[in-house]
Jmol script that loads the backbone (N, CA, C; Angstrom):
load data "model"
ATOM      1  N   UNK A   1      -6.570 -40.926   6.423  1.00  0.00           N
ATOM      2  CA  UNK A   1      -6.701 -39.900   5.418  1.00  0.00           C
ATOM      3  C   UNK A   1      -5.467 -39.042   5.260  1.00  0.00           C
ATOM      4  N   UNK A   2      -4.778 -39.062   4.201  1.00  0.00           N
ATOM      5  CA  UNK A   2      -3.481 -38.465   4.114  1.00  0.00           C
ATOM      6  C   UNK A   2      -3.543 -36.845   4.250  1.00  0.00           C
ATOM      7  N   UNK A   3      -4.810 -36.220   3.820  1.00  0.00           N
ATOM      8  CA  UNK A   3      -4.796 -34.815   3.746  1.00  0.00           C
ATOM      9  C   UNK A   3      -4.793 -34.207   5.138  1.00  0.00           C
ATOM     10  N   UNK A   4      -4.947 -35.041   6.245  1.00  0.00           N
ATOM     11  CA  UNK A   4      -5.005 -34.584   7.523  1.00  0.00           C
ATOM     12  C   UNK A   4      -3.587 -34.614   8.055  1.00  0.00           C
ATOM     13  N   UNK A   5      -2.469 -35.176   7.414  1.00  0.00           N
ATOM     14  CA  UNK A   5      -1.138 -35.160   7.776  1.00  0.00           C
ATOM     15  C   UNK A   5      -0.528 -33.789   7.665  1.00  0.00           C
ATOM     16  N   UNK A   6      -0.411 -33.189   8.789  1.00  0.00           N
ATOM     17  CA  UNK A   6       0.238 -31.792   8.684  1.00  0.00           C
ATOM     18  C   UNK A   6       1.699 -31.739   8.437  1.00  0.00           C
ATOM     19  N   UNK A   7       2.418 -32.767   8.390  1.00  0.00           N
ATOM     20  CA  UNK A   7       3.852 -32.565   8.280  1.00  0.00           C
ATOM     21  C   UNK A   7       4.244 -31.910   6.892  1.00  0.00           C
ATOM     22  N   UNK A   8       3.996 -32.331   5.728  1.00  0.00           N
ATOM     23  CA  UNK A   8       4.523 -31.596   4.534  1.00  0.00           C
ATOM     24  C   UNK A   8       3.889 -30.178   4.368  1.00  0.00           C
ATOM     25  N   UNK A   9       2.600 -30.080   4.700  1.00  0.00           N
ATOM     26  CA  UNK A   9       1.913 -28.784   4.539  1.00  0.00           C
ATOM     27  C   UNK A   9       2.302 -27.726   5.422  1.00  0.00           C
ATOM     28  N   UNK A  10       2.655 -28.123   6.729  1.00  0.00           N
ATOM     29  CA  UNK A  10       3.155 -27.137   7.669  1.00  0.00           C
ATOM     30  C   UNK A  10       4.495 -26.628   7.216  1.00  0.00           C
ATOM     31  N   UNK A  11       5.321 -27.403   6.776  1.00  0.00           N
ATOM     32  CA  UNK A  11       6.587 -27.004   6.288  1.00  0.00           C
ATOM     33  C   UNK A  11       6.451 -26.008   5.140  1.00  0.00           C
ATOM     34  N   UNK A  12       5.545 -26.507   4.125  1.00  0.00           N
ATOM     35  CA  UNK A  12       5.305 -25.417   2.993  1.00  0.00           C
ATOM     36  C   UNK A  12       4.637 -24.060   3.526  1.00  0.00           C
ATOM     37  N   UNK A  13       4.016 -24.244   4.508  1.00  0.00           N
ATOM     38  CA  UNK A  13       3.243 -22.960   4.970  1.00  0.00           C
ATOM     39  C   UNK A  13       4.416 -22.077   5.679  1.00  0.00           C
ATOM     40  N   UNK A  14       5.217 -22.740   6.621  1.00  0.00           N
ATOM     41  CA  UNK A  14       6.330 -21.933   7.132  1.00  0.00           C
ATOM     42  C   UNK A  14       7.321 -21.371   6.248  1.00  0.00           C
ATOM     43  N   UNK A  15       7.644 -22.230   5.167  1.00  0.00           N
ATOM     44  CA  UNK A  15       8.754 -21.664   4.234  1.00  0.00           C
ATOM     45  C   UNK A  15       8.022 -20.490   3.345  1.00  0.00           C
ATOM     46  N   UNK A  16       6.764 -20.662   2.940  1.00  0.00           N
ATOM     47  CA  UNK A  16       6.154 -19.465   2.231  1.00  0.00           C
ATOM     48  C   UNK A  16       5.980 -18.334   3.001  1.00  0.00           C
ATOM     49  N   UNK A  17       5.675 -18.464   4.295  1.00  0.00           N
ATOM     50  CA  UNK A  17       5.690 -17.228   5.159  1.00  0.00           C
ATOM     51  C   UNK A  17       7.012 -16.535   5.376  1.00  0.00           C
ATOM     52  N   UNK A  18       8.100 -17.461   5.520  1.00  0.00           N
ATOM     53  CA  UNK A  18       9.372 -16.852   5.537  1.00  0.00           C
ATOM     54  C   UNK A  18       9.791 -16.145   4.180  1.00  0.00           C
ATOM     55  N   UNK A  19       9.341 -16.565   3.161  1.00  0.00           N
ATOM     56  CA  UNK A  19       9.637 -15.983   1.931  1.00  0.00           C
ATOM     57  C   UNK A  19       8.807 -14.644   1.917  1.00  0.00           C
ATOM     58  N   UNK A  20       7.650 -14.590   2.327  1.00  0.00           N
ATOM     59  CA  UNK A  20       6.855 -13.265   2.375  1.00  0.00           C
ATOM     60  C   UNK A  20       7.387 -12.297   3.241  1.00  0.00           C
ATOM     61  N   UNK A  21       7.840 -12.852   4.505  1.00  0.00           N
ATOM     62  CA  UNK A  21       8.329 -11.914   5.519  1.00  0.00           C
ATOM     63  C   UNK A  21       9.718 -11.500   5.434  1.00  0.00           C
ATOM     64  N   UNK A  22      10.538 -12.286   4.714  1.00  0.00           N
ATOM     65  CA  UNK A  22      11.976 -11.911   4.765  1.00  0.00           C
ATOM     66  C   UNK A  22      12.379 -11.241   3.253  1.00  0.00           C
ATOM     67  N   UNK A  23      11.855 -11.697   2.260  1.00  0.00           N
ATOM     68  CA  UNK A  23      12.390 -11.197   0.992  1.00  0.00           C
ATOM     69  C   UNK A  23      11.531 -10.096   0.363  1.00  0.00           C
ATOM     70  N   UNK A  24      10.141 -10.107   0.542  1.00  0.00           N
ATOM     71  CA  UNK A  24       9.329  -9.255  -0.004  1.00  0.00           C
ATOM     72  C   UNK A  24       9.372  -7.835   0.558  1.00  0.00           C
ATOM     73  N   UNK A  25       9.270  -7.713   1.849  1.00  0.00           N
ATOM     74  CA  UNK A  25       9.201  -6.302   2.479  1.00  0.00           C
ATOM     75  C   UNK A  25      10.519  -5.428   2.073  1.00  0.00           C
ATOM     76  N   UNK A  26      11.843  -5.932   2.059  1.00  0.00           N
ATOM     77  CA  UNK A  26      12.729  -4.934   1.600  1.00  0.00           C
ATOM     78  C   UNK A  26      12.628  -4.579   0.096  1.00  0.00           C
ATOM     79  N   UNK A  27      12.081  -5.451  -0.754  1.00  0.00           N
ATOM     80  CA  UNK A  27      11.832  -5.070  -2.199  1.00  0.00           C
ATOM     81  C   UNK A  27      10.953  -4.013  -2.349  1.00  0.00           C
ATOM     82  N   UNK A  28       9.859  -4.123  -1.452  1.00  0.00           N
ATOM     83  CA  UNK A  28       8.848  -3.179  -1.567  1.00  0.00           C
ATOM     84  C   UNK A  28       9.369  -1.854  -1.022  1.00  0.00           C
ATOM     85  N   UNK A  29       9.952  -1.961   0.064  1.00  0.00           N
ATOM     86  CA  UNK A  29      10.424  -0.602   0.861  1.00  0.00           C
ATOM     87  C   UNK A  29      11.501   0.015   0.071  1.00  0.00           C
ATOM     88  N   UNK A  30      12.145  -0.700  -0.879  1.00  0.00           N
ATOM     89  CA  UNK A  30      13.314  -0.024  -1.570  1.00  0.00           C
ATOM     90  C   UNK A  30      12.732   0.961  -2.635  1.00  0.00           C
ATOM     91  N   UNK A  31      11.350   0.895  -3.000  1.00  0.00           N
ATOM     92  CA  UNK A  31      10.994   1.813  -4.014  1.00  0.00           C
ATOM     93  C   UNK A  31      10.744   3.208  -3.530  1.00  0.00           C
ATOM     94  N   UNK A  32      11.208   4.170  -4.362  1.00  0.00           N
ATOM     95  CA  UNK A  32      10.973   5.475  -4.054  1.00  0.00           C
ATOM     96  C   UNK A  32      10.032   6.092  -4.848  1.00  0.00           C
ATOM     97  N   UNK A  33       9.347   7.179  -4.247  1.00  0.00           N
ATOM     98  CA  UNK A  33       8.347   7.944  -5.117  1.00  0.00           C
ATOM     99  C   UNK A  33       9.054   9.019  -5.990  1.00  0.00           C
ATOM    100  N   UNK A  34       8.616   9.191  -7.138  1.00  0.00           N
ATOM    101  CA  UNK A  34       9.301  10.224  -7.958  1.00  0.00           C
ATOM    102  C   UNK A  34       9.180  11.518  -7.528  1.00  0.00           C
ATOM    103  N   UNK A  35       8.203  11.900  -6.815  1.00  0.00           N
ATOM    104  CA  UNK A  35       7.933  13.243  -6.298  1.00  0.00           C
ATOM    105  C   UNK A  35       7.488  13.193  -4.896  1.00  0.00           C
ATOM    106  N   UNK A  36       8.444  13.693  -3.967  1.00  0.00           N
ATOM    107  CA  UNK A  36       8.114  13.759  -2.562  1.00  0.00           C
ATOM    108  C   UNK A  36       6.894  14.721  -2.397  1.00  0.00           C
ATOM    109  N   UNK A  37       6.110  14.462  -1.509  1.00  0.00           N
ATOM    110  CA  UNK A  37       4.941  15.159  -1.138  1.00  0.00           C
ATOM    111  C   UNK A  37       5.285  16.502  -0.441  1.00  0.00           C
ATOM    112  N   UNK A  38       4.775  17.627  -0.893  1.00  0.00           N
ATOM    113  CA  UNK A  38       5.020  18.882  -0.175  1.00  0.00           C
ATOM    114  C   UNK A  38       3.923  19.247   0.688  1.00  0.00           C
ATOM    115  N   UNK A  39       4.294  19.995   1.772  1.00  0.00           N
ATOM    116  CA  UNK A  39       3.189  20.290   2.634  1.00  0.00           C
ATOM    117  C   UNK A  39       2.366  21.440   2.008  1.00  0.00           C
ATOM    118  N   UNK A  40       1.090  21.346   2.163  1.00  0.00           N
ATOM    119  CA  UNK A  40       0.099  22.231   1.611  1.00  0.00           C
ATOM    120  C   UNK A  40      -0.163  23.390   2.824  1.00  0.00           C
ATOM    121  N   UNK A  41      -0.531  24.611   2.270  1.00  0.00           N
ATOM    122  CA  UNK A  41      -0.722  25.589   3.272  1.00  0.00           C
ATOM    123  C   UNK A  41      -2.079  25.410   3.802  1.00  0.00           C
ATOM    124  N   UNK A  42      -2.267  25.853   5.044  1.00  0.00           N
ATOM    125  CA  UNK A  42      -3.542  25.485   5.793  1.00  0.00           C
ATOM    126  C   UNK A  42      -4.582  26.499   5.453  1.00  0.00           C
ATOM    127  N   UNK A  43      -4.195  27.588   4.935  1.00  0.00           N
ATOM    128  CA  UNK A  43      -5.272  28.581   4.742  1.00  0.00           C
ATOM    129  C   UNK A  43      -6.141  28.391   3.278  1.00  0.00           C
ATOM    130  N   UNK A  44      -7.415  28.587   3.333  1.00  0.00           N
ATOM    131  CA  UNK A  44      -8.147  28.224   2.105  1.00  0.00           C
ATOM    132  C   UNK A  44      -7.934  29.284   1.130  1.00  0.00           C
ATOM    133  N   UNK A  45      -7.925  28.868  -0.107  1.00  0.00           N
ATOM    134  CA  UNK A  45      -7.838  29.843  -1.175  1.00  0.00           C
ATOM    135  C   UNK A  45      -9.190  30.589  -1.248  1.00  0.00           C
ATOM    136  N   UNK A  46      -8.900  31.878  -1.622  1.00  0.00           N
ATOM    137  CA  UNK A  46     -10.177  32.749  -1.770  1.00  0.00           C
ATOM    138  C   UNK A  46     -10.879  32.457  -3.104  1.00  0.00           C
ATOM    139  N   UNK A  47     -12.053  32.136  -3.135  1.00  0.00           N
ATOM    140  CA  UNK A  47     -12.778  31.873  -4.331  1.00  0.00           C
ATOM    141  C   UNK A  47     -13.868  33.015  -4.491  1.00  0.00           C
ATOM    142  N   UNK A  48     -14.033  33.309  -5.793  1.00  0.00           N
ATOM    143  CA  UNK A  48     -15.075  34.338  -6.176  1.00  0.00           C
ATOM    144  C   UNK A  48     -16.211  33.626  -6.599  1.00  0.00           C
ATOM    145  N   UNK A  49     -17.498  34.121  -6.231  1.00  0.00           N
ATOM    146  CA  UNK A  49     -18.749  33.387  -6.786  1.00  0.00           C
ATOM    147  C   UNK A  49     -18.950  33.626  -8.232  1.00  0.00           C
ATOM    148  N   UNK A  50     -19.535  32.783  -8.890  1.00  0.00           N
ATOM    149  CA  UNK A  50     -19.729  32.849 -10.367  1.00  0.00           C
ATOM    150  C   UNK A  50     -21.032  33.618 -10.438  1.00  0.00           C
ATOM    151  N   UNK A  51     -20.927  34.616 -11.354  1.00  0.00           N
ATOM    152  CA  UNK A  51     -22.176  35.571 -11.542  1.00  0.00           C
ATOM    153  C   UNK A  51     -22.876  35.193 -12.952  1.00  0.00           C
ATOM    154  N   UNK A  52     -23.501  34.013 -13.044  1.00  0.00           N
ATOM    155  CA  UNK A  52     -23.984  33.824 -14.342  1.00  0.00           C
ATOM    156  C   UNK A  52     -25.446  34.023 -14.412  1.00  0.00           C
ATOM    157  N   UNK A  53     -25.882  34.523 -15.458  1.00  0.00           N
ATOM    158  CA  UNK A  53     -27.347  34.862 -15.677  1.00  0.00           C
ATOM    159  C   UNK A  53     -28.048  33.433 -15.906  1.00  0.00           C
ATOM    160  N   UNK A  54     -29.034  33.157 -15.062  1.00  0.00           N
ATOM    161  CA  UNK A  54     -29.696  31.863 -15.131  1.00  0.00           C
ATOM    162  C   UNK A  54     -31.009  32.005 -15.916  1.00  0.00           C
ATOM    163  N   UNK A  55     -31.172  32.744 -16.757  1.00  0.00           N
ATOM    164  CA  UNK A  55     -32.535  32.900 -17.551  1.00  0.00           C
ATOM    165  C   UNK A  55     -32.186  32.614 -19.126  1.00  0.00           C
TER     166      UNK A  55
END
end "model"
wireframe off; spacefill off
backbone 0.3
color backbone group
């Protein structure tokens, strides 16, 4: 049964993983965000309760 011969498929598998591990991560990591995240203050904003008439 030729589909059990690992010789050509193993080389394809190794080559595809080399492509994924060598060429793709630098391309993905080279992207920058348009806005850098800023640190938020830890204190909660003071909210006022809504005083709506419910009748």
